[in-house]
LOLO-920300 format. One record per residue (C-alpha): residue in one letter; x, y, z. Coordinates in nm, 2 decimals, always signed. Layout:
BEGIN
code / c1 / c2 / c3
A / X / Y / Z
...
! end
This chain:
BEGIN
code / c1 / c2 / c3
M / -0.02 / +0.01 / -0.01
K / +0.13 / +0.33 / -0.10
R / +0.25 / +0.51 / +0.24
I / +0.16 / +0.85 / +0.27
L / +0.24 / +1.06 / +0.57
L / -0.02 / +1.19 / +0.80
A / +0.14 / +1.46 / +1.06
L / -0.10 / +1.63 / +1.29
A / -0.04 / +1.78 / +1.61
L / -0.24 / +1.60 / +1.84
A / -0.35 / +1.64 / +2.23
R / -0.10 / +1.78 / +2.46
L / +0.05 / +1.53 / +2.71
S / +0.13 / +1.76 / +3.00
A / +0.04 / +2.14 / +3.10
G / +0.20 / +2.40 / +2.88
A / +0.41 / +2.15 / +2.68
A / +0.40 / +2.15 / +2.28
G / +0.17 / +1.90 / +2.14
L / +0.31 / +1.57 / +1.97
T / +0.34 / +1.52 / +1.62
A / +0.15 / +1.18 / +1.52
D / +0.26 / +1.02 / +1.17
S / +0.02 / +0.77 / +1.06
S / +0.32 / +0.60 / +0.85
R / +0.48 / +0.52 / +1.20
G / +0.12 / +0.40 / +1.31
R / +0.09 / +0.13 / +1.06
Q / +0.44 / +0.02 / +1.13
L / +0.33 / -0.01 / +1.51
F / +0.00 / -0.19 / +1.40
E / +0.22 / -0.46 / +1.25
S / +0.54 / -0.47 / +1.49
L / +0.29 / -0.47 / +1.76
A / +0.12 / -0.78 / +1.60
C / -0.22 / -0.62 / +1.59
V / -0.22 / -0.71 / +1.20
Q / -0.22 / -1.08 / +1.32
C / -0.58 / -1.06 / +1.43
H / -0.70 / -0.71 / +1.27
S / -0.71 / -0.63 / +0.88
L / -0.70 / -0.29 / +0.69
N / -0.92 / -0.31 / +0.41
G / -0.90 / -0.68 / +0.39
E / -0.53 / -0.69 / +0.44
G / -0.43 / -0.88 / +0.76
G / -0.59 / -1.14 / +1.02
T / -0.95 / -1.24 / +1.01
T / -1.02 / -1.31 / +1.41
A / -1.10 / -0.96 / +1.48
P / -1.26 / -0.66 / +1.28
D / -1.13 / -0.51 / +0.95
L / -1.04 / -0.15 / +1.07
G / -1.06 / +0.01 / +0.74
R / -1.43 / -0.07 / +0.67
M / -1.72 / +0.23 / +0.76
I / -1.98 / +0.03 / +0.75
D / -2.16 / -0.02 / +1.10
R / -1.93 / +0.13 / +1.30
G / -1.94 / +0.48 / +1.50
F / -1.63 / +0.52 / +1.71
T / -1.47 / +0.81 / +1.89
P / -1.15 / +0.82 / +1.99
A / -1.27 / +0.77 / +2.35
T / -1.51 / +0.47 / +2.20
L / -1.17 / +0.31 / +2.06
A / -0.99 / +0.35 / +2.40
A / -1.22 / +0.21 / +2.59
T / -1.30 / -0.06 / +2.35
M / -0.92 / -0.14 / +2.37
W / -0.94 / -0.14 / +2.75
N / -1.22 / -0.38 / +2.75
H / -1.07 / -0.62 / +2.53
A / -0.70 / -0.61 / +2.71
P / -0.74 / -0.91 / +2.93
G / -0.85 / -1.14 / +2.63
M / -0.59 / -0.98 / +2.40
W / -0.31 / -1.03 / +2.64
A / -0.42 / -1.39 / +2.72
A / -0.42 / -1.45 / +2.32
M / -0.10 / -1.28 / +2.27
Q / +0.05 / -1.50 / +2.57
G / -0.08 / -1.82 / +2.40
R / +0.07 / -1.72 / +2.06
Q / +0.40 / -1.61 / +2.22
I / +0.38 / -1.27 / +2.08
S / +0.54 / -1.01 / +2.28
A / +0.35 / -0.70 / +2.38
G / +0.65 / -0.45 / +2.31
E / +0.66 / -0.11 / +2.42
M / +0.41 / +0.16 / +2.32
T / +0.50 / +0.53 / +2.43
P / +0.29 / +0.84 / +2.43
Q / +0.40 / +0.91 / +2.11
D / +0.34 / +0.55 / +1.97
A / -0.01 / +0.59 / +2.06
Q / -0.06 / +0.89 / +1.92
D / +0.08 / +0.77 / +1.58
L / -0.16 / +0.46 / +1.60
M / -0.48 / +0.70 / +1.67
A / -0.34 / +0.85 / +1.36
F / -0.32 / +0.54 / +1.16
F / -0.67 / +0.45 / +1.27
Y / -0.80 / +0.79 / +1.20
A / -0.65 / +0.76 / +0.86
A / -0.83 / +0.42 / +0.78
R / -1.17 / +0.60 / +0.84
F / -1.21 / +0.44 / +1.17
F / -1.38 / +0.72 / +1.31
E / -1.63 / +0.80 / +1.03
K / -2.00 / +0.77 / +1.13
P / -2.17 / +0.44 / +1.01
G / -2.29 / +0.44 / +0.65
D / -2.55 / +0.27 / +0.44
A / -2.48 / +0.19 / +0.07
A / -2.84 / +0.17 / -0.01
R / -2.94 / +0.51 / +0.17
G / -2.63 / +0.63 / -0.01
L / -2.74 / +0.53 / -0.38
G / -3.08 / +0.72 / -0.30
A / -2.88 / +1.02 / -0.17
F / -2.67 / +1.03 / -0.47
Q / -3.01 / +1.03 / -0.67
S / -3.21 / +1.24 / -0.50
L / -2.94 / +1.52 / -0.43
G / -2.93 / +1.59 / -0.81
C / -2.54 / +1.43 / -0.81
Q / -2.65 / +1.17 / -1.06
G / -2.81 / +1.41 / -1.29
C / -2.48 / +1.57 / -1.38
H / -2.19 / +1.32 / -1.31
G / -2.35 / +0.98 / -1.35
L / -2.16 / +0.70 / -1.24
T / -1.93 / +0.55 / -1.51
T / -2.01 / +0.85 / -1.78
S / -2.04 / +1.21 / -1.75
A / -2.44 / +1.29 / -1.78
N / -2.38 / +1.65 / -1.84
G / -2.11 / +1.77 / -2.05
G / -1.78 / +1.78 / -1.85
A / -1.91 / +1.71 / -1.52
K / -1.67 / +1.39 / -1.42
P / -1.83 / +1.08 / -1.33
A / -1.84 / +0.93 / -0.97
S / -1.61 / +0.64 / -1.08
Q / -1.32 / +0.88 / -1.20
W / -1.35 / +1.06 / -0.84
E / -0.97 / +1.07 / -0.70
A / -1.14 / +1.23 / -0.41
L / -1.28 / +0.88 / -0.32
R / -0.97 / +0.78 / -0.20
D / -0.84 / +1.11 / -0.02
P / -1.10 / +1.27 / +0.23
F / -0.88 / +1.61 / +0.19
A / -0.93 / +1.58 / -0.15
L / -1.31 / +1.54 / -0.09
V / -1.33 / +1.85 / +0.11
E / -1.12 / +2.05 / -0.11
A / -1.32 / +1.94 / -0.47
M / -1.66 / +1.98 / -0.27
W / -1.54 / +2.35 / -0.20
N / -1.40 / +2.43 / -0.54
H / -1.71 / +2.27 / -0.72
S / -1.98 / +2.46 / -0.50
A / -1.99 / +2.78 / -0.70
A / -2.03 / +2.59 / -1.04
M / -2.26 / +2.35 / -0.88
E / -2.49 / +2.67 / -0.73
T / -2.48 / +2.83 / -1.10
Q / -2.62 / +2.50 / -1.23
T / -2.91 / +2.44 / -0.99
K / -3.01 / +2.80 / -1.03
S / -3.04 / +2.76 / -1.41
R / -3.29 / +2.49 / -1.31
G / -3.48 / +2.68 / -1.06
R / -3.35 / +2.54 / -0.74
P / -3.11 / +2.63 / -0.50
L / -2.78 / +2.44 / -0.40
P / -2.86 / +2.12 / -0.22
Q / -2.80 / +2.10 / +0.13
I / -2.62 / +1.78 / +0.25
T / -2.62 / +1.61 / +0.56
A / -2.28 / +1.44 / +0.70
Q / -2.48 / +1.12 / +0.73
E / -2.60 / +1.15 / +0.37
L / -2.23 / +1.20 / +0.23
T / -2.11 / +0.93 / +0.45
D / -2.38 / +0.70 / +0.31
M / -2.28 / +0.83 / -0.05
L / -1.92 / +0.76 / +0.01
V / -2.02 / +0.41 / +0.13
Y / -2.20 / +0.35 / -0.18
L / -1.93 / +0.51 / -0.42
R / -1.63 / +0.32 / -0.27
N / -1.80 / +0.01 / -0.33
L / -1.90 / +0.01 / -0.69
P / -1.73 / -0.22 / -0.94
G / -1.40 / -0.09 / -1.02
I / -1.35 / +0.13 / -0.75
R / -1.04 / +0.08 / -0.55
P / -1.06 / +0.08 / -0.16
P / -0.96 / +0.41 / -0.01
S / -0.57 / +0.41 / +0.12
G / -0.53 / +0.39 / +0.48
E / -0.28 / +0.64 / +0.50
F / -0.25 / +1.00 / +0.35
H / -0.06 / +1.30 / +0.38
V / -0.15 / +1.65 / +0.59
T / +0.10 / +1.88 / +0.73
A / +0.09 / +2.12 / +0.99
G / +0.28 / +2.48 / +1.01
E / +0.27 / +2.83 / +0.91
S / +0.16 / +2.75 / +0.57
G / -0.19 / +2.67 / +0.70
D / -0.24 / +3.02 / +0.84
K / -0.14 / +3.17 / +0.50
V / -0.40 / +2.96 / +0.34
F / -0.67 / +3.06 / +0.60
Q / -0.59 / +3.43 / +0.50
S / -0.59 / +3.38 / +0.14
A / -0.89 / +3.17 / +0.14
G / -1.08 / +3.45 / +0.33
C / -1.18 / +3.24 / +0.62
G / -1.01 / +3.52 / +0.86
A / -1.31 / +3.76 / +0.73
C / -1.58 / +3.58 / +0.93
H / -1.40 / +3.35 / +1.16
Q / -1.11 / +3.59 / +1.27
T / -0.83 / +3.33 / +1.40
I / -0.77 / +3.00 / +1.35
A / -0.82 / +2.87 / +1.69
A / -1.19 / +3.02 / +1.67
L / -1.26 / +2.80 / +1.35
A / -1.05 / +2.51 / +1.51
A / -1.29 / +2.52 / +1.82
R / -1.59 / +2.50 / +1.56
V / -1.46 / +2.19 / +1.41
E / -1.30 / +2.01 / +1.73
G / -1.44 / +1.64 / +1.72
Q / -1.57 / +1.62 / +1.37
T / -1.47 / +1.37 / +1.11
L / -1.36 / +1.47 / +0.77
T / -1.68 / +1.42 / +0.61
E / -1.86 / +1.58 / +0.84
I / -1.65 / +1.90 / +0.77
A / -1.72 / +1.83 / +0.39
A / -2.05 / +1.85 / +0.44
D / -2.06 / +2.18 / +0.67
M / -1.84 / +2.37 / +0.40
W / -2.05 / +2.23 / +0.12
N / -2.37 / +2.40 / +0.28
H / -2.15 / +2.70 / +0.38
A / -2.06 / +2.78 / +0.04
P / -2.39 / +2.99 / -0.06
R / -2.31 / +3.23 / +0.21
M / -1.96 / +3.29 / +0.07
I / -2.08 / +3.31 / -0.32
A / -2.32 / +3.57 / -0.18
Q / -2.06 / +3.76 / -0.04
G / -1.80 / +3.74 / -0.36
S / -1.70 / +3.39 / -0.52
P / -1.48 / +3.22 / -0.25
P / -1.12 / +3.16 / -0.39
K / -1.08 / +2.81 / -0.48
L / -0.83 / +2.60 / -0.30
A / -0.52 / +2.49 / -0.48
D / -0.41 / +2.10 / -0.46
G / -0.28 / +2.04 / -0.09
Q / -0.42 / +2.35 / +0.05
M / -0.72 / +2.18 / +0.24
R / -0.45 / +1.96 / +0.40
E / -0.24 / +2.25 / +0.52
L / -0.53 / +2.41 / +0.65
A / -0.68 / +2.12 / +0.83
G / -0.33 / +2.06 / +0.99
A / -0.31 / +2.40 / +1.14
L / -0.69 / +2.34 / +1.23
W / -0.60 / +2.03 / +1.43
S / -0.28 / +2.14 / +1.58
A / -0.45 / +2.14 / +1.90
K / -0.80 / +2.03 / +1.81
F / -0.75 / +1.65 / +1.65
L / -1.07 / +1.47 / +1.71
G / -1.15 / +1.64 / +2.06
E / -1.39 / +1.54 / +2.30
T / -1.57 / +1.70 / +2.58
G / -1.64 / +1.48 / +2.87
R / -1.81 / +1.60 / +3.20
P / -1.54 / +1.59 / +3.51
A / -1.86 / +1.55 / +3.77
S / -1.93 / +1.24 / +3.58
G / -1.58 / +1.14 / +3.55
R / -1.54 / +1.15 / +3.92
R / -1.82 / +0.89 / +3.97
V / -1.65 / +0.69 / +3.68
F / -1.35 / +0.67 / +3.88
A / -1.52 / +0.55 / +4.22
E / -1.74 / +0.33 / +4.03
K / -1.47 / +0.13 / +3.84
N / -1.26 / +0.11 / +4.17
C / -0.97 / +0.35 / +4.03
A / -0.92 / +0.49 / +4.35
V / -0.85 / +0.18 / +4.54
C / -0.49 / +0.18 / +4.37
H / -0.47 / +0.53 / +4.26
N / -0.58 / +0.71 / +4.60
D / -0.34 / +0.47 / +4.82
A / +0.00 / +0.56 / +4.83
A / +0.12 / +0.23 / +4.95
S / -0.01 / +0.07 / +4.62
G / +0.27 / +0.25 / +4.39
A / -0.01 / +0.38 / +4.18
P / +0.03 / +0.76 / +4.10
H / -0.23 / +0.98 / +4.27
L / -0.50 / +1.11 / +4.02
P / -0.61 / +1.35 / +3.93
A / -0.26 / +1.53 / +3.99
A / -0.13 / +1.88 / +3.85
G / +0.11 / +1.84 / +3.57
R / -0.04 / +1.51 / +3.41
S / -0.28 / +1.54 / +3.11
F / -0.48 / +1.28 / +2.94
S / -0.63 / +1.19 / +2.62
S / -0.77 / +0.89 / +2.46
A / -0.43 / +0.82 / +2.28
T / -0.24 / +0.87 / +2.64
M / -0.50 / +0.62 / +2.79
V / -0.41 / +0.35 / +2.53
S / -0.04 / +0.40 / +2.63
V / -0.12 / +0.38 / +2.98
L / -0.33 / +0.05 / +2.93
W / -0.04 / -0.10 / +2.68
R / +0.26 / +0.00 / +2.94
H / +0.11 / -0.06 / +3.27
G / -0.20 / -0.28 / +3.19
P / -0.08 / -0.63 / +3.28
R / +0.07 / -0.54 / +3.62
M / -0.27 / -0.34 / +3.70
L / -0.46 / -0.65 / +3.63
D / -0.24 / -0.86 / +3.84
Q / -0.31 / -0.62 / +4.13
M / -0.66 / -0.59 / +4.09
K / -0.70 / -0.99 / +4.08
S / -0.50 / -0.99 / +4.43
K / -0.74 / -0.73 / +4.59
G / -1.04 / -0.94 / +4.44
L / -1.13 / -0.65 / +4.20
E / -1.28 / -0.70 / +3.83
W / -1.12 / -0.56 / +3.56
P / -1.29 / -0.19 / +3.49
R / -1.48 / -0.18 / +3.14
F / -1.62 / +0.14 / +3.00
D / -1.82 / +0.26 / +2.73
G / -1.73 / +0.55 / +2.50
I / -1.91 / +0.83 / +2.71
Q / -1.74 / +0.69 / +3.07
M / -1.41 / +0.71 / +2.90
S / -1.46 / +1.06 / +2.78
D / -1.61 / +1.13 / +3.13
L / -1.31 / +0.96 / +3.31
I / -1.07 / +1.17 / +3.08
A / -1.20 / +1.50 / +3.17
Y / -1.21 / +1.43 / +3.54
L / -0.87 / +1.31 / +3.53
N / -0.75 / +1.66 / +3.35
S / -0.96 / +1.86 / +3.60
N / -0.71 / +1.88 / +3.86
P / -0.67 / +2.25 / +3.97
P / -0.28 / +2.37 / +3.97
G / -0.09 / +2.37 / +4.24
Q / -0.30 / +2.06 / +4.37
P / -0.13 / +1.72 / +4.46
! end
């Protein structure tokens, strides 16, 4: 599979520290070196005893849900690895960030889609009337089978933005407004189109950069006229998938067109903009500290983490910061010893759903500065 780099600055690991940069190509290497690939596959490549991580259908994961699922699965996973004499290896916080980036690149966090609904949306929204599937139905409109953007979500957002003004002109000539699209409709259409005969499956990795060039795109594309700063816009897209952002930008286009034709994005500029937006907001989630405190107590976390004699660090604590990725790293590095200690105390291994994990992370990050 072609290796294309995903570089995003992700969640901060300690108060005031710079965000780590996550690389999906390193994440893919970890997916193989940590033996995940012996059970899991990506778009049909790999093991068959666990879910294929490259399929969008019938899945609705967030980073916290993924962390919770890995946590719940851990005792069985360790037993299976021991039975196959597989070494768990090491997973640093940086490794966990890279692995999250790999899962993101593999569309693991996209919402579930349905191909039958996608066909209906492709027809009812008028896409088929111009583009067609294998041949153009209206002049120079590229048929869907030739959309390179089906393989690259950044190119999809870019293409939809650049196409919106011409599309609005076409629909107005027919006495209709530019059709608004929901993120679910777009997700369904992508599932439908990506599964057509002859369409290559999406790559599990892609390239996005983060740096000053993103700010230049932000200004040249006119985003600053309304959104003021990248930080302000980043807060609005926090936690959204690329498909959700693509739908939002499409629906936003008529307002931009009314103020004057929005500048088109050159090839790769959406990657630059996305990198800048997500330097601190990559798939962020907002949990509830009060609920997380109850989870901390109900799952018996306090039995060890509030007992100095256990050797476990006191939590929450100033100077420590957690994300879904760091929870995966903690699990991988310390989980087997935690499991042994819990067994010795007669405690069950804690299991979480995605909301509980998100709330727990919020609680662990809630300790006021200066507190122990």
